[in-house]
N, C-alpha and C positions, 0 to 999 in steps of 0.2 A: 191416384195410384199409390201403392205402398209396397212393403216387402214382408214376406212371410217366411219363417223357417221353423221347423219343428221336428220332433221325434216321437214316434209311437212305438212302444216296446211291449213284447210279451212278458218281459221281466219287470221288476219294480224299478221305477225311475229313481236314479241316484242324485246326490248333490252334484257329482261330476257332470252328469247329463245336463242338469239345469244350467250349470255354469258354462258348459260348452255351447249350449244353444243360445244363451245370452251373448256370449262372445261372437257366435255366428251371426246373430242379428246385427251386431255393431258393424259387421262388414257390409251390411245393406243400408247403412245410414244415408247413402246418396238417394236411395229409393224412398226414404221417409225420414227427413231430417227434423221433423217437428215433435216426435215423441217415440219412445220405445217402451213397449209393454210386454210382459211375460206372464204366463199362467201355466200351472202344472197340477196334476194329481199323480196317482201312483202308476199310471200307464202312459201318460202323454205330457210333453212339455211343448208349449206353443208360444212363439214370439212374433211380434208385429212391429214394424216401423211405419210411421204415418207421415204421408205427405198431405197436408191439409188442403182440401179442395172445397168440400161442402160446408165446412165449419172450421173456424180458427181456434176454437176453445178446446179444453181437455175433455169436454163431454162426449166427443166422438172417438176418444182413444180406444184402442183395441189391444188384445182380444177382449171381447165382451162375453159376459155370462148372463143368460136368462134361464132361470130354473136349472134344468139338467142339460142345457145346450150351451156350448162354447163356440164362438165364431171368430175367425180372422179372415178379413176380406182384402184382397188386392184388386183395385178397380172400382167400377161404379155400377150401380143398378139404376138405370135411368127412369124406370117406372115405379120407383119405390113410393112416391107420393100417391099414385093411383092405387097401389096395393094397400097402403094405409087406409085409404077411403073405402076400398072394396071390402076389406076384412075388418074394418072398424078397429084398427090397431092404434088407438089413441095414445098408448104408452110409448109408441115408437117415434123417434126423432130423426133417425138416419137410416141409411140403407142396410148397414150391418144389423141394426135392431130388427128390421123387417125380416131379414133372412132367418134370424133366430126364432122369431114368433111364427113365421110361416112353417118352419120345420116342426115346431110344436103342434101346429094345427094339421099339417098335411104329411109329415114325414119327408122323405127324400123326394117325393113327387113335387115338392114345391119348386124344383128347378125348372119345371115347365111354365111357371108363372112369371119368372123374372126375366127382364130384358136388360141387356147391358154387356159390358166387357168386364170379365171377372175371372179371378182364380180364388176359390173359396176353400178354406179348411173349416170343417164343421164337425164337432165331437159330441157324441151322445153319451153322457156320463152314466145313464141307466144301464146300457148294454155294452159299454166300453167299445164303441164303434166309431171309427173315423171315416169321413168322406172327404176326398179331394176332388173338387169340381172345376172344370175349365169351361169357359164360355164357348158358344156354338161354333164360332169361326176361328177361335184361337188367338184373339187379340192379346190376352194376358196369358202368361205361361206359368206353369208349375212343374218342377222336376222332382224326381225321387230316385232313391237307391235303396235296395233291400239287402239285409244280411239275414242270417238264420232267424234271429229273434227281433230285429229292429227294422223299422221303416223311417228313413230320414227324408224330409221333403223341404223345398225352398223355392223362392222366386228366382234365385240365381245360384249357379254352381259355386261361385266364389265363397259363399257363406260356409260351405263344407270345409273350407280351409281351417276352420276352428275346431273341427271334430276329429278327435284322435283315431276313431275307428275307420275313417275314410281317407284313402289316398287318391288324389286326383291325377289319373294317368291318361295321357293323350290317347284318343281313340283313333289309331292309325287307319283302320278300314274306313271310318267315317270321313277322315281327311281325304283319303284317296278317292272315295266316292264323290265327295263334293268338288274336288279338283276336276273331276272328269264329267260329272253330271250336272254341275252347277247347282241350281236350286230345285231340280226336278226329282231328287232322291227322296225316298221314304224318310219321314221325320220322327220316327219313334226314338232313335238314338240321339244323344248329344255328342259333343266333341270329346267326351270323357268316358272311359270304360265303365260299364255297368251303371250309368246314370241315364235316366230316360225321361221323356216328356209324357205327361198326361196328355192324351190326344184331344183335339178340339171336339166339342160336343160329347165328351165322355166324362165320367167320374170313376174314381177308384173307391171301393168300399173295403175297409180293413178291420178285422177284429182278431181275436186271439187264434181263431181256427181257420180263417179264410182270407184270401186276397182276390178281389173280383173287379174286373173292368166292365163297365156298363156304358153302352152308347145310348144317350137319351135324345139325341137330335142328329139329323143328317139332312143334307140338301135334298129337296123334293121338287122336281121339275113339274109335278102335277098338282102342286098345292093351290095354284091359282089358275082358273079356267078362263078368266075374262080380263087378263092383264092389259093395261093400256099405258100410253105415254103419260097421261095425267096421273095414273096411280103411281108410276115410277117417280115422277116429279114430286108429288105430294109426300111420298114415303121418304124420298131423299131429303126434302126440306125438313120434315119432322125429325128424321134421324140427325140431321145437322144441328137443329135447334136443341134437341135433347142433349147433345154433346157440348153445349155451351153452359150447362148447369154448373153452378158453383159460385162461391163468393169471391173468387180470385179472377185475375185478368186473363183474357184469352187472346190468341193471335192465330194466324194461319201461315202455312208454308205455301209459297206461290212459285211453282216451277215454270209457269208459262204454258204448261200442257193443259189439255182439256179438263182433267179431273180436278186438279188443284185450283184452276181458274174458276170453274163452276162453283166449287165449295166456297171459295173466297167471295164470289158474287153473292151467294146466298147469305153468308155471314154479314157482308156489308149492307145488304138490304134490310137487315134486322139489327143494325148497330149504328150508332152515331158516327163512329170512326172505327175502322178495323186496321190493325197493324199486320203487315204481311212481310215475310222474309224470302229473299231470293239470293242464290249463290252467284258470285261473279268470280271468274278465273283470270289469270294473267293475260292469256292470249285470246284474241278476237274469235278465233275458230272454235274455242271452247265455250262460247257464250251465246249460242243460239237461244237457249232458254231465257236468258236475260232480256233479249230483244222482245220476245212475246210477252213476258211478264210486265214489261214496261207498257206494252199496248193495253194490257188488262188494267193496269193501274190508272192510266189516262182515261179509260172508259168508265171506271167505277166512281171516280171523283173523291169519295169519302174514304180514301185509303192512305195510310201512312206506310209507304213502300220503303222498306229498309233493305239495303244490299250488304250481304256478308261476303267480303272478299277473301277467298282462300288463296293465299300466295303459294307459289312453288316452294318458297323457303319455309313454309309451315310444315312441309312433309319431312319431318325429322325421324330419326330412329327412336328417340325417346317418345315422340307422340305416337308412333306406330305401336310401341309396346303398351302405352296407356290405352289406346283404342282397343287393342287386342284384349287387354285385361277386362275392360268393360263389356266388350262384345262377347267374350268367352268362345269365340270362334276364330278361325283363320281370317285375316283381313284381306279378302281376295282382290280388292281394288281400292282406289282412292275416293270413291263415293262416300265411304264411311267418314272421312275427314270433313266432308261437306255437311253431312248429317250432324256430326258433332258440333260444327261451327254454328249451324242454324239453331240448335237447341241451347247451346251454351250462351249464345248472344241473346236469345229470347229470355232466358232466365236472368241474365244480367240486366235486362230491361224490365224485369219485374213480372214476367208472364209465367204462369204455371200450367196453362192449358194451351196446346197447339192442335189446330185442326189440320189433318193431313189427308191427302188424296189416295193413299194406298187402298187396294182392294177392288178397284174398278176393272183394271185390265184383265184380271183372271176370270171374271164372270161375264164380261161383255166382249170377249174375244179381241182385246187390245193387242195381244201378241201375235195376231194372225200372220203378219209378214215377217216375224222374227225367228220362228222355229218351224222346221219342216213337218213335225208331227201334226200340225194343223191341216195338212193336206193328205194325211194318211187315210187309207181305207181300213176297214176292220182287220183284214189279213196282214196289214203292214205293222201292226203293233206286236212285233216280235223282238226278242232280246237281241238278235243279230242286227236288225235294222237300227235299233236304238243305240246299241254299243257302237256301231260304225259311225252314227251321227255324233255322239258325244265325244268319242275319241278324236275324230277328225276336227271337230269344232274347237275343243278345249285343250287337246294335247298336240294334235297335228300329225303325230307319227306313232302308230301302235308299237313299233319297235323300241320306243323310248321307255316302255313299261315292262316291269318284271312279270314273269308268269304269275307270281303271287298277286300283284296288283290287278292283272287282267282277270283273274278268278274273282277277286273282290268286286270288280266292276260288273262282271257278268251276273254274279249273285245279287248285286244291288239293283241292277236293271230288272231282273226277274221279280225281285221283291216289290219294287215300286209299281210294276204292272199289276201284280196280283193283289197288292194292298190298296191301290189307289185308282184302279180303273175297273169298276164292277162290270161283270159280264152283261147284266141287264142294260147297262148304259151303252155298251158297245153294240147292242142289238138295234139301238136307235140311231141317232145322229153321231157319227164319230167326233164331230166338233164339240158336242156336249161332253163327250168322254174326256177330251183333252182339257176342257174348261174345268170339269170336276177334278181331274188330276192336278191341274194348276192350283185349285183351291186347297187341296190337301198337301201340297208340297211347296210350290213356288211362292204362294201367298204366305205360307207359314214362315219361310225364310225371311221375307220382307218384314213381317210383323215382329219376329224376334229381334231383328236388327233395329227397327224403329223403337221398340221397347227399351232395348239396352242403351242405345245412343241418347234417347230422350231422358231416361232415368239417370244416366251418368251425370246429368245436370239438374236433377230433381224437377223434371218437367213431365207432365202427362201428355202423351200423344194420343189423340182421339181420331178415329177413322170412320166417318159416317158411311162410307160405301160398304162396310162389313156388317151393317145391320142385317140380321138374318132374314127379315121380311123382304128387304131389298134384294138380297141374294136369291131368294126363291122366286121373286118377281122376274129377275133377270133370266133365270133358267126356264121360266115359263115362255119366254120368247124363243122360238125356233131359230137355229143358226142363220137361216136365210133372211130373218128379220133383223138380226144383229149385224149382219154384213150385207151391204147393198152395193152391187157392182164393185166388189173388192174394198169397199169403204167400211172399215171396222168400227165398232161401237156406234153404229148409226142411230139407234134410239137416243143415246145420251147426247149425241151431237145435235139432234133435232131439239131436244130440251134446252141445250146450252145456247142455241141461237137467240133465245129470248133474254139471255143474261150477260153474254160476253161477246167480244168482237168476232165477226165471222172468220177472220184470218186465223184465230186460235181454234175455232171449231173445225176448220178444214185442214189444219196442219197434220202432217203424218206423225203417228205415234213414234216417239223416241224415248229411249231409256234415259234415266237421270245421268247427266254427262259425267264420264270418267275421264278427267283431263289427261292429255298425253304430253309427249315431248319432255320438256325440262322438269315436269312434275315427277319423272322417274329418276332424275339424276342422282339424288341422295341414295336411293335404294340400289341403283346399279353400281355406284361407287362402293357401297358396303359389300355388295356381292363380289366385286372384283377383289376387294381386300380380304375377304373372309371365305373365299371359295372352298379352300380345303376344309375349313371347319364345317361349312354347310354340308358338304358331301361326305364328310366323315361321320355325320349324324346317321345312326343306324336306321332311323325312321325314314329318312330320305332315300337311303339305299334299299330299303324294303320296296319302295315305290318305283324308283328309276334304275334301269340297268346300267352296267359299266360302259357300254357303248355311248349311251346318252351322256354320261358323266364326262367322258373324254372329249366329246364334242362341246359340251357346255363349258369346258375349261377356258375357251376363248369366247368372250362376250360377243364378238363380232359375228360368230357363227350362229348365234341365236337371233333370228330375224325379229321375233316378237318380244319386245322388251317388257310387255305386260306379263309374259310368262316368267321372266326373271323376278318380277314383283311377287308373283305367286310363290316361287321357290323361297324367296327371302321371308315372306309372310309365314309360310309353313315353319321355317327354321326358327323364327322369333316366337311363334306360338309354342313350339316344343321347348324352346329355351326357358320359358317361364316355369317349366317343370323339370327339375334336374334328374329325378328318378322316382321310382315308385314310393320311396319313403319320405320324399320332401314335399313341401307345399309350394304355393306360388312364390316365385322369386321375383321381387319387384325392385 
């Protein structure tokens, strides 16, 4: 994994443009500490920071130029060696080379040939055309912002801190939406005004006269007519082994849940020794995951099981700001500190690749018992029903919100339904519709967070369950085959029985633990000492009405201390940006 930042302009690129993009790329050094490359002509400047995975020499430095094609790649193309053989690309050594040569051979249609996790910038010098391409499931991200004459793009928003034409302004409607809808909101917008995501399975094509968004792939539940458990198991194993490619060391995250345990077992069966990381918290009640991960470690034998203890004293205001900076979103709960600990400790141990179990629950109905929409009939998918659910679950009281906030939420619910639940899916199994929606929203949130937290420590997170072939296979199973007698993810559990303890196969799906009690103390103390400052913030006042603010003045009147965490997290996110003319304040 690496970092990309660039500028495409209808005007002539200036020395100032080149200098600013170079400075912008330096803000992505954590994504690529091994080299920084920059290339430009009269219409584009493109920079790349490299995290060495496939090769430790300077031969794989980017951007690369092959004839009239210039490429910068963030991520990996797992079938690049097969493509070299298929198209006799003997001059190619690495995946970025293959992309350039395939583009020369096939044009933009080459995107259908590549398999992997990628965000690609590819520039055609003949016709002065730029393509920004995101992988099918959205494992790698690329964001962009437009002005009248310029298109800026990057792997992370923070790189725009070095660009004088861009002001990073908190996107209050997005914050309000995610506060209320959690991960289920539409993902086009980022947490900054006028900065957007290239959508999964899409590319953007830009030249002097046009800006076009093209969908090149989508989930297809009819792609496989003869799906079987053997096909799923074989595809998952192939996907996992593909993601072990590289000359650097790899490890796994082991939460003790079904997905991470199954992947760890598959890696261990193909390794002499596998190192796996599990989080431990201060209190016994927070450590159910540790109990099951220990069972898996005893079962597998050839595992170096490392425990990362996240202490309550680790939850400091300074660390909250640091995690916020890297995440580029509001830090909604303490899980992010655990993610950061896993990846930073793995990097300290010399690992650059981490195998992670994200992407299974969304397609295999793992959230079946967590959200009421999994029980909805077609007629239940209304903005009123969803608004009522989200507000009751995440806010608790509709009266706490301003009319402005309620309007934002209603519009967001309508948008997520129209953009992420296609009508033709609703005509079939409603459960398929919710799974599709989860892939387009909930999964994207998880993947963005894994990307940001892993790359903060210069580690590449790889997620075998997001292999697009495996996703289509999952959707070829009807919901009544994914859920048996209320037992979610049934096919995966049947596969896992051959690899991991039965107690882990049969355990109820639980979210990654968000530790409670004393883990909130530092933030609640900050809240009590800075209450007036928090609620004098105009952004907070836009969301919450005066009645709520008066009740919130007394901490004891807020039963849910997790909600206090969210208020402080919003405040600290916004505090990183003093006003529209300032940059990150660190």
